[in-house]
matplotlib code that plots the C-alpha trace (Angstrom):
import matplotlib.pyplot as plt

x = [0.0, 3.1, 2.0, -1.2, 1.0, 3.1, 0.2, -1.5, 1.5, 1.5, -2.2, -2.8, -4.2, -6.6, -7.7, -8.5, -10.4, -12.4, -13.3, -14.4, -16.6, -18.2, -18.9, -20.3, -22.5, -23.8, -24.8, -26.3, -28.4, -29.8, -31.4, -31.7, -32.9, -30.6, -28.5, -25.8, -23.5, -23.7, -22.6, -19.6, -18.6, -19.1, -16.8, -14.2, -14.5, -13.4, -10.4, -9.4, -9.8, -7.8, -5.0, -4.9, -4.6, -1.9, 0.2, -0.1, 0.9, 4.2, 5.5, 8.1, 6.3, 9.4, 11.4, 8.4, 8.0, 11.7, 11.4, 8.3, 9.8, 12.6, 10.2, 7.3, 8.8, 6.6, 3.6, 5.2, 3.5, 0.1, 0.9, 1.9, -1.3, -3.3, -1.6, -1.2, -4.3, -7.0, -6.4, -6.7, -10.0, -11.3, -10.5, -12.3, -15.3, -15.4, -15.5, -18.2, -20.3, -19.9, -20.8, -23.9, -25.3, -24.7, -26.1, -29.3, -30.1, -32.4, -34.3, -37.0, -36.5, -33.0, -30.9, -32.5, -32.6, -28.8, -28.1, -30.2, -28.8, -25.3, -26.2, -27.7, -24.3, -25.0, -21.8, -19.9, -18.6, -16.2, -14.5, -14.5, -13.0, -10.4, -9.6, -9.3, -7.0, -4.8, -4.5, -3.6, -1.1, 0.8, 1.4, 4.6, 2.9, 4.0, 1.9, 0.1, -0.8, -2.0, -4.4, -5.8, -6.2, -7.9, -10.4, -11.0, -11.5, -13.7, -16.0, -16.1, -16.9, -19.7, -21.5, -20.9, -22.4, -25.4, -25.9, -25.6, -28.0, -30.6, -30.2, -30.1, -32.8, -33.6, -33.1, -30.1, -28.4, -28.0, -26.1, -23.9, -23.0, -22.3, -20.0, -18.1, -17.6, -16.1, -14.1, -12.4, -11.6, -10.2, -8.2, -6.3, -5.7, -4.4, -2.4, -0.7, 0.8, 1.2, 2.7, 2.6, 3.7, 0.7, -1.9, -4.0, -3.8, -4.9, -8.0, -8.7, -8.5, -10.5, -13.2, -13.2, -13.5, -16.3, -18.2, -17.9, -19.3, -22.2, -23.0, -22.9, -25.1, -27.8, -27.4, -27.9, -31.1, -32.4, -31.8, -33.5, -36.5, -36.7, -36.5, -38.2, -41.9, -44.1, -45.3, -41.9, -39.9, -36.9, -39.1, -40.5, -37.2, -35.2, -38.0, -37.9, -34.1, -34.3, -36.9, -34.5, -31.8, -34.2, -35.6, -39.4, -40.1, -40.8, -43.5, -46.7, -45.8, -44.9, -48.1, -50.1, -48.0, -48.3, -52.1, -53.2, -50.7, -50.7, -47.4, -48.8, -45.7, -43.8, -46.5, -45.0, -41.6, -43.3, -45.4, -42.5, -40.3, -43.1, -43.7, -40.0, -39.6, -42.7, -44.3, -48.0, -49.0, -51.0, -53.4, -57.1, -59.7, -60.5, -56.8, -56.4, -59.3, -57.7, -54.4, -56.0, -57.6, -55.1, -52.7, -52.4, -53.4, -49.9, -49.7, -53.4, -52.6, -49.8, -51.9, -54.8, -52.4, -51.6, -55.4, -56.5, -55.5, -56.9, -60.5, -60.9, -64.1, -64.0, -67.1, -67.8, -69.1, -66.0, -63.8, -65.6, -65.6, -61.9, -61.4, -63.5, -61.4, -58.2, -59.4, -59.6, -55.8, -54.0, -51.0, -53.0, -52.7, -56.0, -56.6, -53.2, -53.9, -54.4, -54.5, -57.0, -59.1, -59.2, -60.0, -63.0, -64.2, -63.8, -66.2, -68.6, -71.1, -74.5, -73.1, -72.7, -75.7, -74.4, -71.0, -72.5, -74.7, -71.7, -69.8, -72.3, -71.3, -67.6, -64.4, -62.4, -59.9, -62.7, -64.5, -61.3, -61.0, -64.6, -64.5, -61.5, -63.5, -66.4, -64.0, -62.8, -66.4, -67.2, -70.8, -72.4, -74.9, -72.1, -71.5, -74.0, -72.4, -68.9, -70.0, -71.0, -67.6, -65.9, -67.5, -67.0, -64.4, -62.3, -59.5, -58.5, -62.1, -62.5, -59.3, -60.2, -63.7, -62.3, -60.0, -62.9, -65.1, -62.2, -62.2, -66.0, -66.4, -63.1, -62.9, -60.4, -62.0, -59.7, -56.6, -58.4, -59.6, -56.6, -58.8, -59.2, -60.7, -63.8, -64.3, -67.9, -67.0, -65.6, -68.7, -70.9, -69.0, -69.4, -73.1, -73.8, -72.2, -74.3, -77.5, -76.7, -75.6, -77.6, -79.9, -83.2, -83.2]
y = [0.0, 2.3, 3.4, 4.9, 7.0, 8.2, 9.3, 10.9, 13.1, 14.0, 14.8, 16.2, 19.5, 17.6, 15.3, 18.2, 20.0, 16.7, 16.4, 20.0, 19.7, 16.5, 18.0, 21.2, 19.1, 17.1, 20.3, 21.9, 18.9, 18.7, 22.1, 22.8, 21.0, 22.7, 20.3, 22.8, 22.0, 18.3, 19.0, 20.9, 18.1, 15.5, 17.3, 17.6, 13.8, 13.3, 15.6, 14.0, 10.4, 11.2, 12.9, 9.9, 7.6, 9.8, 9.6, 5.8, 5.6, 7.5, 4.7, 2.4, -0.9, -2.9, -1.6, -2.2, -5.8, -6.4, -5.0, -7.0, -10.2, -9.8, -9.2, -11.6, -14.1, -15.4, -13.6, -10.3, -9.7, -10.3, -7.7, -5.2, -6.0, -5.3, -2.1, -0.6, -1.9, -2.6, -0.1, 3.1, 1.8, 0.8, 4.4, 5.9, 3.7, 4.3, 8.1, 7.5, 5.6, 8.3, 11.0, 9.1, 8.7, 12.4, 13.4, 11.5, 13.1, 15.6, 12.8, 10.5, 6.9, 7.5, 5.3, 2.7, 5.0, 5.5, 1.9, 0.5, 3.1, 2.0, -1.6, -0.5, 1.1, 4.7, 6.8, 3.6, 5.2, 7.3, 4.0, 2.7, 5.9, 5.9, 2.3, 3.1, 6.0, 3.8, 1.1, 3.8, 5.5, 2.2, 2.1, 3.4, 6.1, 9.7, 11.9, 13.7, 10.3, 8.9, 11.9, 11.4, 7.7, 8.2, 10.6, 8.4, 5.3, 7.1, 8.4, 5.0, 3.3, 5.8, 5.3, 1.5, 1.3, 3.4, 1.2, -2.1, -0.8, 0.0, -3.3, -5.4, -3.5, -6.5, -10.2, -12.5, -10.7, -7.7, -9.8, -11.3, -7.9, -6.6, -9.6, -9.3, -5.6, -6.2, -9.2, -7.2, -4.3, -6.4, -8.5, -5.6, -4.3, -7.6, -8.3, -4.9, -6.0, -9.8, -9.6, -11.8, -15.0, -14.9, -14.2, -17.2, -16.1, -12.6, -14.1, -16.3, -13.3, -11.1, -13.9, -14.3, -10.5, -10.1, -13.1, -11.8, -8.4, -10.0, -12.3, -9.4, -7.4, -10.1, -11.2, -7.7, -7.3, -10.7, -10.1, -6.7, -8.2, -11.2, -9.4, -6.0, -5.3, -5.9, -2.3, -0.7, 1.3, -1.0, -4.1, -2.8, -1.4, -4.6, -6.7, -4.6, -4.9, -8.7, -8.7, -6.5, -9.2, -11.9, -13.3, -13.9, -15.0, -11.5, -10.8, -12.0, -10.5, -7.2, -7.1, -7.4, -4.8, -2.3, -2.8, -3.1, -1.2, 2.3, 1.7, 2.9, 5.0, 1.8, 0.4, 1.6, 0.0, -3.2, -3.4, -2.7, -5.3, -7.9, -7.4, -7.4, -10.7, -12.0, -12.7, -12.1, -9.1, -10.7, -7.9, -8.6, -6.5, -4.6, -4.0, -2.6, -0.3, 0.8, 1.5, 3.5, 6.0, 6.2, 8.8, 11.7, 11.6, 10.9, 7.6, 6.8, 7.4, 4.9, 2.3, 2.9, 2.0, -1.3, -2.0, -1.1, -4.3, -6.5, -7.5, -5.5, -3.4, -0.1, 1.7, 4.7, 6.8, 6.5, 7.1, 10.4, 11.4, 10.9, 13.0, 15.8, 15.9, 15.9, 18.7, 20.9, 20.6, 23.5, 21.3, 18.4, 17.6, 15.7, 16.5, 14.9, 11.6, 9.7, 6.2, 7.3, 9.0, 5.7, 3.7, 6.0, 5.6, 1.8, 1.8, 4.4, 2.2, 4.1, 6.8, 9.6, 11.6, 11.3, 12.6, 15.5, 16.4, 16.4, 18.7, 21.4, 22.5, 21.6, 23.5, 23.9, 21.2, 18.6, 19.8, 19.2, 15.8, 14.9, 16.1, 13.8, 10.9, 11.6, 11.4, 8.0, 6.8, 7.8, 8.4, 10.5, 11.9, 14.0, 16.0, 18.8, 19.6, 19.4, 21.8, 24.3, 24.1, 24.2, 27.5, 28.9, 31.5, 29.1, 28.0, 25.0, 23.6, 24.4, 22.6, 19.6, 19.4, 19.3, 16.4, 14.6, 15.0, 14.0, 10.7, 10.3, 11.0, 9.8, 13.1, 15.9, 18.7, 21.5, 19.7, 18.6, 22.2, 23.9, 26.2, 27.0, 24.4, 26.5, 27.5, 27.3, 24.6, 22.5, 23.0, 22.1, 18.9, 17.7, 18.8, 16.9, 13.8, 14.1, 14.4, 11.3, 9.1, 10.1, 7.7, 8.5, 7.7]
z = [0.0, -0.2, -3.6, -2.1, 0.3, -2.6, -4.6, -1.7, -1.2, -4.8, -4.9, -1.4, -2.7, -5.1, -2.3, 0.0, -2.8, -3.5, 0.2, 0.3, -2.8, -1.6, 1.8, 0.2, -2.1, 0.8, 2.7, -0.4, -1.3, 2.2, 1.8, -1.9, -5.1, -7.6, -9.7, -10.6, -7.7, -8.5, -12.1, -10.8, -8.5, -11.1, -13.6, -10.9, -10.3, -13.9, -13.4, -10.2, -11.6, -14.8, -12.8, -10.4, -13.4, -14.9, -11.7, -11.6, -15.3, -14.6, -12.4, -13.9, -13.9, -14.9, -11.9, -9.6, -10.8, -10.1, -6.6, -5.8, -7.2, -4.7, -1.9, -2.8, -5.3, -8.1, -6.7, -7.2, -10.6, -8.9, -6.2, -9.0, -10.8, -7.6, -6.5, -10.0, -11.8, -9.2, -6.4, -8.5, -10.0, -6.5, -5.4, -8.3, -7.9, -4.2, -4.8, -7.4, -4.9, -2.3, -4.8, -6.0, -2.4, -1.9, -5.3, -4.7, -1.3, -3.1, -4.7, -3.3, -2.1, -0.6, -0.1, -2.3, -5.3, -5.4, -4.5, -7.3, -9.7, -8.9, -9.5, -12.8, -13.8, -12.8, -13.3, -14.1, -17.2, -15.1, -14.1, -17.7, -19.1, -16.4, -17.2, -20.9, -20.1, -17.9, -20.6, -23.2, -21.0, -20.7, -24.4, -26.1, -28.1, -27.9, -25.5, -28.3, -29.9, -26.5, -26.1, -29.6, -29.1, -25.7, -27.1, -30.2, -28.1, -25.6, -28.3, -30.0, -26.7, -26.0, -29.3, -29.3, -25.8, -26.8, -29.9, -28.1, -25.4, -28.0, -29.8, -26.6, -24.7, -22.4, -22.1, -21.8, -24.7, -22.4, -19.9, -22.6, -23.9, -20.4, -19.7, -23.0, -22.4, -19.0, -20.2, -23.0, -20.7, -17.9, -20.3, -21.6, -18.1, -16.8, -19.9, -19.6, -16.2, -16.6, -20.0, -23.2, -21.5, -19.2, -21.8, -20.7, -17.1, -18.1, -19.9, -16.8, -14.4, -16.7, -16.9, -13.2, -12.5, -15.1, -13.7, -10.1, -11.2, -13.0, -10.1, -7.6, -9.9, -10.3, -6.7, -5.4, -7.4, -6.4, -2.7, -2.7, -4.6, -2.3, 1.1, 0.4, 0.9, -2.1, -2.4, -1.9, -4.5, -4.2, -4.7, -8.0, -9.3, -8.5, -10.1, -13.3, -13.4, -13.1, -16.0, -18.0, -17.7, -18.9, -15.6, -15.8, -12.2, -10.9, -13.6, -11.9, -8.6, -10.2, -12.2, -9.0, -7.2, -10.1, -10.6, -7.0, -4.9, -6.6, -8.4, -11.8, -12.3, -13.2, -15.5, -18.8, -18.0, -16.9, -20.0, -22.3, -20.7, -20.7, -24.4, -25.2, -23.4, -25.2, -21.9, -21.6, -19.6, -16.7, -16.0, -15.6, -17.4, -14.2, -13.6, -17.1, -16.3, -13.0, -14.6, -17.5, -15.2, -12.4, -13.8, -16.2, -19.8, -21.1, -19.3, -20.1, -23.7, -23.6, -21.8, -24.2, -27.1, -25.4, -24.8, -28.3, -30.1, -27.3, -26.8, -23.6, -23.2, -21.4, -20.0, -22.2, -19.4, -17.4, -20.5, -21.1, -17.4, -17.2, -20.4, -18.9, -15.8, -17.8, -20.0, -17.0, -16.4, -18.1, -18.9, -20.3, -24.0, -24.2, -27.9, -28.8, -27.0, -30.2, -28.6, -25.9, -28.6, -30.6, -27.5, -26.7, -30.3, -30.1, -27.1, -28.4, -30.3, -30.3, -28.1, -30.7, -29.4, -25.8, -26.8, -28.7, -25.7, -23.4, -25.8, -25.6, -22.1, -22.1, -22.6, -25.8, -24.9, -24.5, -27.6, -29.7, -28.1, -28.7, -32.3, -32.9, -31.3, -33.7, -36.6, -35.4, -34.9, -38.5, -37.7, -40.5, -38.0, -36.5, -39.8, -39.1, -35.8, -37.3, -40.1, -37.5, -35.9, -39.3, -40.1, -36.6, -35.5, -33.3, -35.6, -33.5, -33.5, -37.2, -38.1, -35.9, -37.5, -41.0, -40.0, -38.4, -41.5, -43.8, -41.9, -41.9, -45.6, -47.0, -48.9, -48.8, -50.8, -49.5, -50.9, -54.1, -54.9, -53.3, -51.1, -47.5, -45.3, -44.5, -48.2, -49.4, -51.9, -49.0, -46.9, -49.9, -50.5, -46.9, -46.8, -50.0, -48.6, -45.5, -47.5, -49.6, -46.6, -43.6, -42.0, -40.2, -36.5]

ax = plt.figure().add_subplot(projection="3d")
ax.plot(x, y, z, "-o")
ax.set_aspect("equal")
plt.show()
């Protein structure tokens, strides 16, 4: 551990500044919600980590190996590997862990939120980039070439990691990719210290280190899922993580938790993972209904999109009541909820008159929504009302009415005649269609 003492003396000022920043970040996050201080500290963590790696890279490894062989015999190379390769990375990761717990103080579900985020690889790229820098610094390239290679490899790693994460969104493939990524990085690290003649040992050690990390990752999630209460944040998050890595045993329990224990916030992630794993979504019809109406319109629109292709009936009255309540929210985008609009239309058989009656005393947002629903229903009886809105002074309602009648009639006279949507020719075309296709009720 003499190397740690040497580097501490070299970096004393940087260490004191790191301690000050972490302490200041801790006090700040206890009282304020601003993220700016955390960004400053995180940037400094990169500076500190890269400087630590640079200091380690200046040590003459050959001379150190010779010294350690005299002291420890054949195991000297392993001690060099540990002190030169493992210790700096442990220091960097330890600092990262400490920063993460401090950074998440301003967020809910502490300490489970930072713990599960760390298991999920939060801020792990700092360790990866430090490891890449360490490997490149041990090469024989000139300093300028080393910098260029480091930036090039870092950018390549960033985009490769993003691409693989998008391709292997969930399943055992994600585990395989994570293992291979760790295996390659650790192999080059160990190979740099053990040398060509121990290439097989480098691969063995890299495989062991990668396997240990994967086992600790999965074991951590499994333990949290097994021993946390069913309705807790950590139970749901660990279960979703296990699903992401291809394990199906949490599915049924998570479905019940999300539907029955007010955990609708996690419903979208759960549904996405279930569909990706080709596992049926085990919600009952009543649970689908509860999920649909338990949050804001954005989430309801997503769930409606999942319900649409399924033979699940939803009560029309409740669909409309929910839309009315959402239309009263100033931030709601009810008129843009295309899936929810289609779901209401799907459950609106014989309800056109009811919907038109409700529109008469509603606000503009609901009227836009209802007009879109009428367009999806394709009931010719709605055309007279839509013509009134089309010729009205409210541009949004006029535009929505035209789109609705275009769907009902299958005609687009404004585009065909290259005129305004409320042009008399357009109105005449829709009116003529109504006369020829209306039915007496």
